[in-house]
C-alpha positions in Angstrom: 107.1 53.8 85.2 109.2 51.2 83.3 106.2 50.5 81.0 105.7 54.3 80.3 109.2 54.6 78.8 107.8 53.1 75.6 105.3 56.0 75.2 108.1 58.5 74.4 107.6 57.8 70.7 104.1 59.3 70.9 105.4 62.7 72.1 105.1 65.6 69.7 108.4 67.2 68.5 106.6 70.6 68.3 103.2 71.9 69.3 102.3 72.5 65.6 102.3 68.7 65.1 99.3 68.3 67.5 95.7 68.8 66.4 94.0 71.9 67.9 91.2 71.5 70.4 88.1 73.4 71.3 87.1 74.3 74.9 84.1 72.0 74.5 86.4 69.1 73.8 87.7 69.1 77.3 84.4 69.9 79.1 83.6 67.5 81.9 80.6 67.3 84.2 80.8 65.1 87.3 78.2 64.5 90.0 79.2 63.8 93.6 76.0 62.0 94.8 76.0 63.0 98.5 72.3 63.3 98.5 71.4 60.1 96.5 74.1 57.9 98.0 74.3 58.4 101.7 77.1 55.9 102.1 79.5 58.5 100.6 78.8 61.1 103.2 81.0 59.7 105.9 84.2 60.5 104.0 83.0 64.1 103.4 81.4 65.0 106.7 83.0 67.3 109.3 82.2 67.9 112.9 79.9 70.8 112.0 77.7 68.6 109.9 78.8 70.2 106.7 81.2 69.1 103.9 85.0 69.0 104.6 86.5 71.6 102.2 89.8 69.6 102.3 88.0 66.8 100.5 86.7 69.2 97.9 90.3 70.4 97.2 91.3 66.8 96.6 88.4 66.3 94.1 89.2 69.6 92.3 92.8 68.5 91.9 91.7 65.1 90.4 89.2 66.8 88.1 91.7 69.3 86.9 94.1 66.5 85.9 91.3 64.6 84.2 90.2 67.6 82.2 93.8 68.1 80.9 94.1 64.5 79.9 90.8 64.9 78.0 92.2 67.9 76.2 95.4 66.1 75.2 93.9 62.7 74.5 95.9 60.8 71.8 93.3 59.5 69.4 95.5 56.6 68.2 96.4 55.3 71.6 94.5 54.1 74.7 97.3 55.5 76.9 98.5 59.1 77.1 102.2 59.7 76.6 101.9 62.8 78.9 102.3 63.1 82.6 99.9 65.9 83.8 100.8 67.5 87.1 99.4 70.4 89.1 101.7 73.4 88.9 99.6 76.0 90.6 96.3 76.6 92.3 95.8 80.2 91.0 92.6 81.0 92.8 89.5 79.5 94.4 86.7 81.8 95.3 83.8 80.7 97.4 80.3 82.2 97.3 78.7 80.0 100.0 79.8 79.6 103.6 78.4 76.2 104.1 78.4 73.1 101.8 75.7 70.7 102.8 76.5 67.0 103.2 73.1 65.7 102.1 72.7 67.3 98.7 74.3 66.3 95.4 77.3 68.3 94.2 78.0 69.0 90.5 81.5 69.8 89.2 82.0 71.2 85.8 85.2 72.4 84.0 87.3 72.7 80.9 90.6 73.9 79.6 90.4 77.8 79.3 93.9 78.7 78.1 96.9 76.9 76.7 100.6 77.8 76.4 103.2 75.6 74.9 103.4 73.0 77.8 100.9 74.4 80.3 97.1 74.6 80.6 94.8 76.7 82.6 91.7 74.9 83.8 88.5 76.7 85.0 86.3 74.6 87.3 82.9 75.3 88.9 81.2 73.6 91.8 77.4 73.8 92.3 75.1 72.2 94.8 71.5 71.0 94.5 68.9 72.6 96.6 67.4 70.5 99.4 63.8 70.9 98.2 63.7 71.7 94.5 67.0 70.1 93.4 68.0 73.3 91.5 71.8 73.7 91.3 73.3 77.0 92.7 77.0 78.1 92.5 79.3 77.3 95.4 82.8 78.1 94.1 84.9 78.9 91.1 88.4 77.5 90.8 91.4 78.2 88.4 94.2 75.7 88.3 97.4 75.6 86.1 98.6 72.2 85.0 101.8 71.3 83.2 102.5 68.5 80.8 105.6 66.3 81.3 107.1 63.4 79.4 106.0 59.8 80.2 108.6 59.6 83.0 107.8 63.1 84.4 111.4 64.3 83.7 111.0 67.1 81.2 108.3 69.4 79.7 106.1 68.1 76.8 104.0 70.0 74.3 100.2 70.1 74.6 97.5 70.6 72.0 96.8 74.2 71.1 93.4 75.7 72.0 91.2 77.4 69.5 88.5 79.7 71.1 85.2 79.8 69.3 83.1 83.0 69.4 83.4 86.2 71.5 82.7 84.6 74.8 85.4 82.0 74.5 87.8 84.5 73.1 87.3 86.6 76.2 87.9 83.6 78.5 91.1 82.8 76.6 92.2 86.5 76.8 91.6 86.4 80.6 93.8 83.3 80.8 96.6 85.2 79.1 96.2 88.1 81.5 96.3 85.7 84.4 99.6 84.4 83.2 101.0 88.0 82.9 99.6 88.8 86.4 101.3 85.7 87.9 104.6 86.8 86.4 104.3 90.3 87.7 103.3 89.1 91.2 106.3 86.8 91.3 108.6 89.6 90.1 107.4 91.9 92.8 107.8 89.3 95.5 109.1 90.6 98.8 111.7 87.8 98.6 113.1 89.6 95.5 112.1 93.3 95.8 111.9 95.8 98.6 108.5 96.9 99.9 106.8 99.8 98.3 106.9 103.3 99.9 103.3 102.7 101.2 104.2 99.3 102.6 107.3 100.7 104.3 105.1 103.3 106.0 102.8 100.6 107.2 105.7 98.6 108.8 107.1 101.7 110.4 103.7 102.7 111.9 103.4 99.2 113.4 106.8 99.6 114.9 106.0 103.0 116.4 102.7 101.7 117.8 104.5 99.0 119.7 107.3 101.1 121.2 107.4 101.4 125.0 107.0 105.1 125.7 108.4 104.8 129.2 111.8 103.5 128.1 112.1 105.1 124.6 114.2 102.1 123.5 114.3 100.5 120.1 114.3 97.0 121.8 111.5 97.5 124.3 108.2 96.7 122.6 104.7 96.7 124.0 101.7 94.8 122.5 98.8 97.1 121.8 95.3 96.3 123.2 93.3 93.6 121.4 96.4 92.4 119.5 98.6 89.2 119.3 102.3 88.9 118.5 102.8 87.1 115.2 105.2 84.6 116.9 102.3 83.5 119.1 99.9 82.8 116.3 101.1 79.6 114.6 100.5 75.9 114.6 102.6 73.0 113.3 102.0 69.5 112.1 103.8 66.4 110.8 102.6 63.9 108.3 104.4 60.6 107.4 103.8 60.1 103.7 102.5 56.6 103.2 102.0 54.8 99.9 98.2 55.0 100.3 98.4 58.7 99.2 100.5 58.2 96.1 99.6 59.1 92.5 100.4 57.2 89.3 103.9 58.6 89.4 104.6 57.0 92.8 104.7 60.4 94.5 102.3 61.9 97.0 99.0 63.2 95.5 98.8 67.0 95.4 95.2 67.0 96.6 96.3 65.2 99.8 98.9 67.9 100.5 96.3 70.6 99.9 93.8 68.9 102.3 96.4 68.6 105.1 97.5 72.2 104.6 94.0 73.5 104.6 93.0 71.6 107.7 96.0 72.9 109.6 95.2 76.4 108.4 91.6 76.1 109.4 92.7 74.9 112.9 95.0 77.9 113.2 92.3 80.3 112.2 89.9 78.6 114.6 92.2 78.9 117.6 93.1 82.5 116.7 89.6 83.8 116.2 88.0 81.8 119.0 85.1 80.8 116.7 84.3 78.7 113.7 86.1 80.1 110.6 84.7 79.9 107.1 87.0 79.7 104.1 86.6 82.6 101.7 89.4 82.1 99.2 92.4 80.0 98.3 95.1 81.5 96.1 98.7 81.1 94.8 99.4 77.5 95.8 102.7 76.8 94.1 103.9 73.2 93.8 107.7 73.7 94.0 108.8 70.1 94.2 107.2 66.6 94.4 106.9 64.8 97.8 108.3 61.3 97.8 106.7 58.3 99.5 108.2 57.9 103.0 108.9 61.6 103.4 108.4 63.4 106.7 106.2 66.3 105.7 106.5 69.2 108.1 103.6 71.8 108.0 103.7 75.2 109.6 100.6 77.5 109.6 101.0 81.2 110.5 98.4 84.0 110.9 100.1 86.7 108.8 97.4 89.3 108.4 94.1 90.2 109.9 91.4 92.8 109.1 88.1 93.1 110.9 86.8 89.5 111.0 89.1 88.2 108.2 92.2 86.0 108.9 94.9 85.4 106.3 96.8 82.2 106.9 100.1 81.1 105.3 101.0 77.4 105.4 104.6 76.4 104.6 105.3 72.8 103.9 108.7 71.1 103.7 110.1 67.6 103.6 112.8 66.4 105.9 115.4 64.0 104.6 116.7 62.0 107.5 119.7 60.8 105.5 121.1 64.3 104.6 119.3 66.1 107.5 118.1 68.7 104.9 114.8 70.6 104.8 113.4 71.4 101.4 110.3 73.5 100.8 107.6 71.8 98.7 104.6 74.2 98.9 103.4 77.5 100.1 99.6 77.8 100.7 97.5 80.9 101.2 94.1 80.7 102.7 91.6 83.5 103.6 89.2 82.8 106.4 86.2 84.8 107.8 85.5 84.5 111.5 82.0 84.9 113.0 83.2 87.9 115.0 86.0 90.5 114.8 89.4 89.1 115.6 92.5 90.5 117.4 95.0 92.4 115.3 98.1 90.4 114.4 101.3 92.3 115.1 104.8 91.5 113.6 107.8 92.1 115.8 110.8 91.4 113.5 111.6 92.5 110.0 111.0 89.0 108.7 107.6 88.9 110.3 106.9 92.3 108.8 107.5 90.9 105.3 105.2 88.0 106.1 102.6 90.6 107.2 102.9 92.6 104.0 102.8 89.4 101.9 99.7 88.4 103.7 98.1 91.8 103.1 98.9 91.5 99.4 97.2 88.1 99.1 94.2 89.3 101.2 93.8 92.4 99.0 94.0 90.3 95.8 91.5 87.6 97.0 88.9 89.9 98.6 89.0 92.9 96.2 86.2 91.6 93.9 84.1 90.3 96.8 84.2 93.6 98.8 83.5 95.7 95.7 80.4 93.6 95.0 79.3 94.0 98.6 79.7 97.8 98.3 77.7 97.8 95.1 74.9 95.7 96.7 74.8 98.0 99.7 74.7 101.2 97.6 71.2 102.9 97.5 
């Protein structure tokens, strides 16, 4: 970090001083040779003889950062004056249940939208077929990265992006719509705004369905059949953040945090549903503050919404400072899983749990809307 101070002179005073880039300038294609280099498989293999999705999250985070450094590459210098950090995992949609450990994987991606100091990155993952080697889609991911100064203390300008042709103009337009959607979603957060009239009705109906009709008391609650109280559907974990997992800024690598949160979320979905869960989508992972080396990272996974065989998991991560005895939130993760069979209904008991339930329902609706509409279209005669 001491050496990076000298790079401040390379920072642009305004975005207009930086040369514009094309989407093709940041395009990167990377092969993960699981099929051709068997020695790599051990790191990626899970107990079900498929690829660990947590490892894929780590690779996507690294690739997203690399793409942004490629977009902002300083022609006159071998070293970038920018510090690129992950601000948000906007969405990851999977179109395959299983990722095979003995076939090569291809990652592609490029910068798809640019603000003043932030960049949206679109990435795609494909896997080669076992017999013909033809690549087929596995997932699509959208990350948002921000540029900081060499010491990662304040924002820094990034090169503007010039779309070429109607297709790229549409991609750029969608990037801007994504930004607006994120602002609207944050503004309507249940931590800031009251639930809608429809949501209030949902919460009240849950309350009525759990009342004990024998006592007619507000305090006496009865769990409906095939249901689980929300307070009984959580798992917790602890990680000591060792130097091995640090990034170039001497803080814990964001991909490591995502992997640990995902694996706890997967275990929660597995224990709740009673069968192997498959990840369907990841969305709205906000990196609120960096995690320092030596931190005690506390993870708490909660089933917050269920529907048929779907399980919505929210993972809250925080660091504990042993000197001040303070807890500070670092991330909130949202994962949508699909179980092999229908799962019990999750039931909130308190008002706070009801807000978690509604928030989970919102995330579930947002991540599965396109998938379910496609299923209906396919099923239509």
